[in-house]
C-alpha positions as CSV (number, residue, x, y, z in Angstrom):
1,X,14.2,38.6,12.5
2,X,14.5,39.8,8.9
3,X,12.6,38.2,6.1
4,X,15.6,36.8,4.4
5,X,16.8,35.1,7.6
6,X,13.3,33.7,8.2
7,X,13.0,32.4,4.6
8,X,16.3,30.6,5.1
9,X,15.2,29.1,8.4
10,X,11.9,27.9,6.8
11,X,13.7,26.4,3.9
12,X,16.0,24.4,6.2
13,X,13.0,23.1,8.2
14,X,11.2,22.0,5.0
15,X,14.3,20.2,3.7
16,X,14.5,18.3,6.9
17,X,10.8,17.4,7.3
18,X,10.0,16.8,3.6
19,X,12.7,15.2,1.5
20,X,12.5,15.8,-2.2
21,X,11.2,12.4,-2.8
22,X,8.0,13.2,-0.9
23,X,7.3,16.1,-3.2
24,X,7.7,14.0,-6.3
25,X,4.7,12.2,-7.8
26,X,4.8,8.5,-7.0
27,X,3.6,6.5,-10.0
28,X,3.1,3.5,-7.7
29,X,0.6,5.2,-5.4
30,X,-3.0,4.3,-5.4
31,X,-6.1,5.1,-3.4
32,X,-7.3,2.9,-0.5
33,X,-10.9,2.7,0.5
34,X,-11.9,0.8,3.6
35,X,-15.1,-0.6,4.9
36,X,-14.4,-1.6,8.5
37,X,-11.1,-1.7,10.4
38,X,-7.9,-1.9,8.4
39,X,-4.2,-1.3,9.0
40,X,-1.4,-0.1,6.7
41,X,2.1,-1.1,8.0
42,X,0.5,-1.8,11.4
43,X,-1.0,1.7,11.6
44,X,-4.8,1.9,11.7
45,X,-6.4,3.7,8.7
46,X,-8.4,6.4,10.5
47,X,-10.5,7.5,7.5
48,X,-12.5,5.7,4.8
49,X,-9.9,6.7,2.1
50,X,-6.2,7.3,2.1
51,X,-3.2,6.8,-0.2
52,X,-1.3,3.5,-0.4
53,X,2.1,3.1,-1.9
54,X,4.2,0.3,-3.4
55,X,5.6,-1.9,-0.6
56,X,2.8,-1.1,1.9
57,X,1.5,-3.9,4.0
58,X,-2.3,-3.9,4.3
59,X,-4.3,-6.0,6.8
60,X,-8.1,-6.2,7.1
61,X,-10.1,-7.4,10.1
62,X,-12.5,-10.4,9.9
63,X,-15.5,-8.0,9.5
64,X,-13.8,-5.6,7.0
65,X,-12.9,-5.3,3.4
66,X,-10.6,-2.8,1.6
67,X,-10.4,-1.6,-2.0
68,X,-7.3,-0.4,-3.8
69,X,-8.0,1.7,-6.9
70,X,-5.4,2.8,-9.4
71,X,-5.7,3.7,-13.1
72,X,-7.2,0.8,-15.0
73,X,-7.3,-1.6,-12.0
74,X,-9.2,-2.3,-8.8
75,X,-8.1,-4.8,-6.1
76,X,-10.6,-5.8,-3.4
77,X,-8.8,-7.2,-0.3
78,X,-11.2,-9.6,1.4
79,X,-11.8,-9.9,5.1
80,X,-9.2,-11.3,7.4
81,X,-6.4,-10.8,4.9
82,X,-2.8,-9.7,4.9
83,X,-1.4,-8.5,1.6
84,X,1.5,-6.4,0.3
85,X,0.7,-3.9,-2.4
86,X,3.5,-3.8,-5.0
87,X,2.0,-1.3,-7.6
88,X,1.9,-3.7,-10.5
89,X,1.1,-6.7,-8.3
90,X,-0.3,-7.7,-4.9
91,X,1.5,-10.3,-2.7
92,X,-0.9,-12.4,-0.6
93,X,0.4,-13.4,2.8
94,X,-2.9,-14.7,4.0
95,X,-6.6,-14.4,2.9
96,X,-7.6,-13.3,-0.5
97,X,-8.1,-10.7,-3.2
98,X,-10.4,-10.0,-6.1
99,X,-8.6,-8.3,-9.0
100,X,-10.2,-6.4,-11.8
101,X,-7.7,-5.0,-14.3
102,X,-6.9,-4.0,-17.8
103,X,-3.2,-3.4,-16.8
104,X,-2.3,-7.0,-16.2
105,X,-2.0,-6.6,-12.5
106,X,-0.7,-9.9,-11.0
107,X,-1.4,-11.6,-7.7
108,X,1.2,-13.8,-6.0
109,X,0.9,-16.3,-3.1
110,X,4.1,-18.1,-2.1
111,X,5.5,-19.6,-5.3
112,X,2.3,-19.1,-7.2
113,X,1.9,-16.2,-9.6
114,X,-1.3,-15.4,-11.3
115,X,-1.3,-13.0,-14.2
116,X,-3.9,-12.0,-16.8
117,X,-3.2,-13.7,-20.1
118,X,-3.8,-10.5,-22.0
119,X,-4.3,-6.8,-21.4
120,X,-8.0,-7.1,-22.0
121,X,-10.3,-6.5,-19.0
122,X,-9.8,-9.4,-16.6
123,X,-11.3,-10.4,-13.3
124,X,-10.1,-13.1,-11.0
125,X,-10.0,-14.3,-7.4
126,X,-7.0,-15.6,-5.5
127,X,-7.1,-16.9,-1.9
128,X,-4.3,-18.4,0.2
129,X,-5.5,-20.2,3.3
130,X,-3.4,-22.8,5.2
131,X,-1.0,-23.2,2.3
132,X,-3.6,-23.9,-0.4
133,X,-4.0,-21.3,-3.2
134,X,-7.3,-21.2,-4.9
135,X,-7.7,-19.4,-8.2
136,X,-10.9,-18.6,-10.1
137,X,-10.9,-16.9,-13.6
138,X,-14.1,-14.8,-13.4
139,X,-13.6,-12.9,-16.7
140,X,-10.8,-13.5,-19.2
141,X,-8.0,-16.1,-19.1
142,X,-5.2,-16.3,-16.7
143,X,-1.5,-17.5,-16.8
144,X,-0.5,-19.5,-13.7
145,X,3.2,-20.0,-12.8
146,X,3.6,-22.2,-9.7
147,X,7.4,-22.4,-9.9
148,X,7.2,-25.7,-11.7
149,X,4.8,-25.4,-14.5
150,X,3.2,-22.5,-16.4
151,X,-0.4,-23.2,-17.5
152,X,-3.4,-21.2,-18.8
153,X,-6.7,-21.1,-16.9
154,X,-9.7,-20.3,-19.1
155,X,-12.5,-18.0,-18.2
156,X,-15.0,-19.6,-15.8
157,X,-12.5,-22.2,-14.6
158,X,-10.9,-22.6,-11.2
159,X,-7.9,-24.5,-9.8
160,X,-5.8,-25.0,-6.7
161,X,-2.1,-25.0,-6.1
162,X,0.2,-25.6,-3.2
163,X,1.6,-22.3,-1.9
164,X,5.2,-23.7,-2.1
165,X,6.4,-26.0,-4.9
166,X,7.7,-29.4,-3.7
167,X,10.8,-28.7,-5.8
168,X,11.6,-25.5,-3.8
169,X,14.9,-26.0,-1.9
170,X,14.5,-26.3,1.9
171,X,16.6,-23.2,2.5
172,X,14.4,-21.1,0.2
173,X,11.3,-22.4,2.0
174,X,12.9,-21.3,5.3
175,X,13.7,-17.8,3.9
176,X,10.1,-17.5,2.6
177,X,8.7,-18.6,6.0
178,X,10.9,-16.1,7.8
179,X,9.8,-13.3,5.5
180,X,6.1,-14.1,6.2
181,X,6.7,-14.2,9.9
182,X,8.5,-10.8,9.8
183,X,5.6,-9.3,7.8
184,X,3.0,-10.8,10.1
185,X,5.0,-9.5,13.1
186,X,5.0,-6.0,11.5
187,X,1.2,-6.1,11.2
188,X,0.6,-8.1,14.4
189,X,0.1,-5.3,16.9
190,X,-3.1,-4.2,15.3
191,X,-5.0,-2.7,18.2
192,X,-2.2,-0.2,18.8
193,X,-0.6,2.3,16.4
194,X,2.4,0.7,14.8
195,X,4.3,4.0,14.3
196,X,5.0,7.3,15.9
197,X,2.4,10.0,15.6
198,X,4.8,12.4,13.9
199,X,5.7,9.8,11.3
200,X,2.1,9.4,10.0
201,X,1.1,11.0,6.7
202,X,-1.7,12.8,8.5
203,X,0.7,14.5,11.0
204,X,3.0,15.4,8.1
205,X,0.1,17.0,6.2
206,X,-1.0,19.0,9.2
207,X,2.6,20.1,9.9
208,X,3.0,21.2,6.2
209,X,-0.3,23.2,6.4
210,X,0.7,24.9,9.6
211,X,4.2,25.8,8.3
212,X,2.8,27.1,5.0
213,X,0.1,29.2,6.7
214,X,2.6,30.7,9.2
215,X,5.1,31.4,6.5
216,X,2.5,33.2,4.4
217,X,1.4,35.3,7.3
218,X,4.9,36.4,8.2
219,X,5.9,37.2,4.6
220,X,2.8,39.4,4.3
221,X,3.8,41.6,7.2
222,X,5.4,45.0,6.6
223,X,9.2,44.9,6.4
224,X,9.6,47.9,8.8
225,X,8.9,47.1,12.4
226,X,6.3,49.2,14.1
227,X,7.8,51.9,16.3
228,X,6.5,52.0,19.9
229,X,6.7,55.8,19.8
230,X,4.1,56.1,17.0
231,X,1.0,57.7,18.6
């Protein structure tokens, strides 16, 4: 096979395996560090650190915690928690988080949204257990919007809110409940891998390395094939 034909074949393979969006930098990506068993989108995190992207669903076991680090912010996901990372915010399905940020990272739980009152360094806790949202302003003030009122929580103060506002229409409550069930079902099969091996980022990385190495080796070979008659 000639070099030009081989280059064309490799280009086609790369286009199929790696869409252009995978090569682009993702501004909503962050680093995930785990201490204990954790799962992203139902797939066990096999190493202590990996990338996490906006929209990813993260679950920690009862004896584990996880930390999401991005520029200017750190989100600690507490044990026995299920959260969805949204880049500029974190959506708590169950459990709790501790947020430390200078980028006004928000935390939501049902109808309740907690946001730093300023872009100064702010630290706060939000937990959602059995429909009750508990909020503690560790450093800096917070703005709390529960779908009915918007209030400011001063540094050092704590408060609680119902996860769903009494004024929320029943059909919206049903939709929210269904979304939560779907997300929990997505992360429910924790002991088993939740996705195909070939779809994992680790398999993709290994495949990319193998293709790149093999391509380099072939392209470095002499263009003229060796003749079997050469002594």
